N, C-alpha and C positions, 0 to 999 in steps of 0.2 A: 445628735449630730452624726452624720455619716462619717465613719472613721477614715474612709479613703480621701476625704477632703482635709484631713488633719494637717498635712504638710502645707496646704494652701492657707488654711486658717491661721497658721503661725506667722504669716507675712501679710499684714493688712494693707500696707501701702506698697503698691507695685513699684519695683525697681528694675530698670532695664538698662543694659549696656548699649544703648542706641546712640546714633549720631545726632539725635535731636533731644532737647531737654523737655520732653513731655512728661508731666507727673499726673498720676491718677490717685486722688486722695481716697481714704476709706469711705465706704457708703454710709450715708445717714438715713436711718429708717425711723418713721414716726411712731411705731408701736413696737414694744418688746413682745407682746402677745396680741395677736389679731383675732377677731371674731369673724367667722365665715360670713361672706357676703358684704362685709364692710370694707371700704377702700383703705389702703395703707399707702402713705407717701414715701417714696424712696428717691434720694438724690445723690449724685456724685459730682465732685468738682474736678474739672480738667484744667491744668495750668501749664502754659507754655513758658518755660524759663529760658528759651533760646532766643537769639537775635534774628532768627529766620521764621517766616510764616510756615505753619504746618498745614498742609492741604489734605482735604478729603479724609477727615477723621470720622470714624464710625464707632459707636458704642452700642453693644448688644447685651440685653438682659437675659440671663439663663436662670430659670426657676425650677425648683423641685416639683414632682408630680402633685397635682391638686391646687396649683397656683396659676394665675394668668395675669397678664400685664397689658397696659395700654399707655404709651407705645411699647413695643418690644425692641425696636431698633431706632436709633437717632443718628443722623448724619450731619456733620458740621462741614460746610464747604471749605472754610479756612479758619485757622486759629492764629491771630496776629501775634507778633513777638511780645513777650512779657505781659500777656493778658491771660485771663481765666474765664471759664464758662461753666455754669452749673447746669447739669442735665437732670431732668425730673421725670420720674416714672410713677404711674399709679398701678399698684398691684392689689389683687383680691384673692383670698383663699376660698376655694369652693368646697374643700373637705378639711376636716381637722387633721393635724399632723405636725411634724417638725422636720427640718432639713436645712440644707445650705444652698444659697443662691450665689450668683456671681455676675459681675459686669465685666465684659471683655471689650477692650478698646484697641482698634487697629488703625493703621494709616500706611500709605505706600512708603513713607520715609522711616517707619519703625522696622527695626530688624526682627522684633518679635512682639506679639500683643502684650498689652498691659492688662492686669486683672486685679480686682478687689472682690473679696468674698464676704458674706454676711449670713447670720443665722436667722431662721424664721420659725415661729411657733404659731399655731392657730387652733382654736377650739370652736365648738358650736355655741350659739347664744345660750346663756343660762336661763332656766325657768325659775327665776328668783322667788316669785310669790308662792308657787307650789312647793318649792324646797323649804321655805321658811316655816310653812305650816306644820312640817313634820319634825322640827328641831326643838329640843329642850333648851333650857338656858345654857347649860354646859354639856355639850354632846359631840359625838363624832361618829362617822360611819359613811354610808353610801346613800345618796339621794335616789329614791326608787325610780327605776326605768330610765335612768339618764347616763349611767356609767361614771357619774361625778361623785367623788368622795369629799368630805368636808370635816373641818374642826371648827366648832362654835364656842364662843365664850358667853353669849347672851348680849354682848354689845357689838361684836364684830365676828366675821366668819372668813376662814380661808377655804375657798373652793378649789379643788384640784380635778379638773375635768379630763375626760378621755381625749387623747390626741390620736385617734385611730387605735393602734394596738398598744400604745403606751399612755402613761400619765406623767405629768411633771410640771406643766405650766400652772401656776397658782394665781387666783384672782382674789383680792382682799376687798371685802365689802364691810362698811361700817354703818351702824344704825343711826340715822339722823331723824329723831322723832319717829314718825310713822313711815319714813322712807329708808331704803337701803341704797347707799351710793358706793361705787367702786372708787378706791383711793390708791391702789397699788397693784402690782402683779409680780410674779416670779417668772422670768422667761424659761427657767429650768430649775431642777432641784439641786443644781451645783454644776461646777465646771472644773475639769481636770486637764492639765497640760503636762505631758511626761515624755521621756525619751523612748522612742520605739524604732522599728524598722519599716521600710516600705516592702511591698511584696517582692521587690527585686533585691532586698537585703541591704539597702542603703539606710544610713542613720537619718532619722527625722524626728522632729518634735510633734508629737501627736496631740490632738485636742479632742476631748470627749465632753459633750454636754449630757448631764445626767437626767434621764427620763425613766420612770419606774416601769418595770415589767410586771410587778406584783405589789400588793399591799395587804395589810392585815391589822387587826386590833387584837393583841394577845389576850388570852384569858387570864394570864398571870403577868401583868405589866412589869417591866423592869424600870424601877424608879417612877418618874412622872411621865415617861414617854409612852403614850398609849397607841398612837397610830404610827405604823412603820411603812415606808415605801422603799422598794429595793430595785436597783438596776445592777446588771452583771454583764460583762463582755470579756472577750479575749483579744489580746494584741498579737502582733506578728512575731513576737518573741515567745509565744506560747504561754504567757502568763494569764491568769484569771484575775479580773478586777471585780470588786463589789463596792458599790456606793449605796448608802442608805440615808434617808431623811426621816427624822423622828419629830412628831408634833404632838403637843398636848396642852390643854387649857390649864390655867392655874387658879388659885383662889381669887386673884385679881381679874375682874372681867375685861380689863384692858390688855392683858398679857397672855400670849401663847409662847410656850417654850419650844425652841427649835434646836435640833442637833443635826449636823451634816457630817457623815462618817465615810472614810475611804480606806479600803483594804486591798492589798495585792498579794498574790500567792508567792511571788519572788521578789528579790531585790529590785528596786526601781529608782531611777532619777526623776524626782517630782519637781516640777517648776512652778506649778500653780494649782492650788485646790481652794475653791471658794464656795461660800454659801452664807446666808440665804439668797443672795442675788436679788435684793429688794429694789424694784423699780417704782418709785413713788410718783404718782400722777400719771402713770402710763395709760394712754388712751383717754384721759379725762382732762385734768388741768395741766398736764405735761410739765413744763419747766417753771410754772408760776408757783410762788410761795410767799408767805407773809414774813417768815423769819426762819433761820436755821440755827441749830445747835451743833457746832462742829466739835469733833473729838479733841481738838487742840487749837491754839491760837492761829489765826489766818493772816498771811501776808496778802493773798489775792483770792477772795472767795470764789472767783470764776474758774479757778484751776482745781483739778482733782486733788484731794488730800490723801496722802498715804501716811498712816500712823506708824512711825518707826518704833522699833523695840525700845521699851522703857520710857517713852515720852508721855504716856497717858496714865493718869491715876484713876480717872473716872471713865468707865467704858460706856459712853452714851453719845449718840448722835441722832439728830431728828430734823424734820422738815415741817414747818407750819403750813397747814392747808388753807388755800383761799376760801373764805366763807366761814372759817373756824375749824378747830380741831388740829390734831398733830399725829404724825406717823414717825416712830422712832425705833432704834435698835439699841438694846442694852446687852452688855456682856461683862464678864469678870476679866479685866485686863491681865490678871496674873494667872489665868487658867492654864493648865497643861494642855497642849493640843496633841502631843505624842510623848513617848517616853523621853524624859530629859529635856524637853523643849517647852517653853511657856511663852506667854504674851503673843497671841496671834496678831497679825497686822490687820488693820481695818482700812477700808477705802470709802471715802465720801466724795461723790462727784455731782455737783449742782451747777450746771446741767451735766447730763451723763455723757461725758467725753470718753469714758472707759469702753462702753459698748456702742457708742455713737447712736444713741437713741434720744428721742425728744421726751425725756423724763429725768428723774433724779435718782441717783444710785447709791445704795448703802449695802455693804457686805463685809464679811470677814474673810481673810485669806491666809494661807501658809504655803510654802515656807517664807522666811524673811527675805525681802528684797535687799540687794546690796545698798550700801550707804549713799551711792551716787545715782541710783536708779530713780527715775521720775515715777509718779503715781500712775501715769498713763502707760508705762511699760507693760507689755503683754504678759511677761513671766519673769521669774526670779533668775538672776545671773550671779553666781553659778547656781545650778539647781541643787537639791538636797538628795543625797543617797538615803533612801528609806529601806531598812531591812525588810525582807519578805515577811508577811503575816503580822506586821506591826501596824495597827490602825492609826489614822489621824482623825481627831474629833474636833470640830468647830462648834462651840456651844454659845447660843445667844437667846435673846428674848425679844419678840416683836411686840411693841406697844402701839396700839391704835386707840385714839380717843376722839369722840365727836366734838368735844369742847376743850377749851384750854389751849395753852401754847407750849413752846419748847421747855419752859420752866417746869412744866409738869413731868417731863421726861427726866430731867435732872433730879427732881425730887423722888421720882419712882426708883431711879437707880440707887439713891441713898438708902431708901427703905428696903429694897430687895437685895442689895449686895453689901449693905453695911452690916455692922455687928448685929447678929441675930436675925438677919434677913433670910428670905427664901431662895436666894440666888444659888448658883451652882457651887458645889464643893470643888476643891482643886485636886480631887483624886480622879484618875482616869478609870473608866469602866474596865472590867476584866478583858485582857487582850484576846483570850481564846474564844470569846462568845460572838465576835463580830460576824464570822461567816454563817452562823447558825441562827441567830435571833433576828 
């Protein structure tokens, strides 16, 4: 994500001190990861909360390079009092890449335009048959002549294709008999929100989506994490940031281990770090599911769930796939995620109201949200002061099965994280090796 958009991305619902009560709600996008040439649906809701009609409302769609839209501009002659209207756009990526788009709304009665912003990721179509022929049962590496790297278990594969100069969006394919079907995506390798400055020196909450500039498979792997993808950037305070994602298959063909790590060269106020950003059903069955396994008891299954500190004994959440099978996330709820802090929070949104996408969302995040903050809040208040050079690690396991239901995920958690299981230890990796390995 372009860092210059950070201050805008921190405010998703436009707020204006205008004389009229026009509200622009956050954009809804049909895909977290788009394939070039395939249309993506985008919509925004305009609501008039005023007793007066708002005349000549114009909405304009602004997209990053490599994207086009039809229409680009929509005009509403009049929006009656206490009514709403949904505006729909169809956008298409012509080139792989990632960036930020925005919808600008103006009217003669508005003192200033309203705006909502959204993230976009796109990749080229995957050559799945050619790729599968070169893969062993448990393997990882690069698909020849494609720029796509992968981690395979024998029953499912995570593809991480090139997005132009970067990598980061992941596509999860599961084997259904003789076919391979996409069941989930990662819109990025993580997301970070932190306190920074604008180029003019004003305080701002910056947002960075993690996309890898480099990747490798070490000759001497550290633990079980064999593939490493790395992103690095500098902020306007002069600090260097490093984010890494580690992936590796396990002895269970249903499970790939994932670690998302963050490091900063100086002290920083961190308000949200999350991964693996698992978008279940993205671009395929979307929000449909047969059953869910929430990480805690639900009052309203349609609302996002935020796992508060200390409320979960079993770190498992899952979505049953239409037609059979399940996609889930496992983690040790008592794991340390940085020195002296344990129990990362988890978010489950079915449907995905967190990123406003037509899919279902599972992820871990830190630091802890305040006790009164909703799951849909963009970031923690107050933020956490993280000492410089002290990493954050979010460790989880992605389970994908072509058959069975959510009970299989609960059983897998007991076997992998119970006594004698293969789950993560509660010891942090060495602090000093984050920038180098």
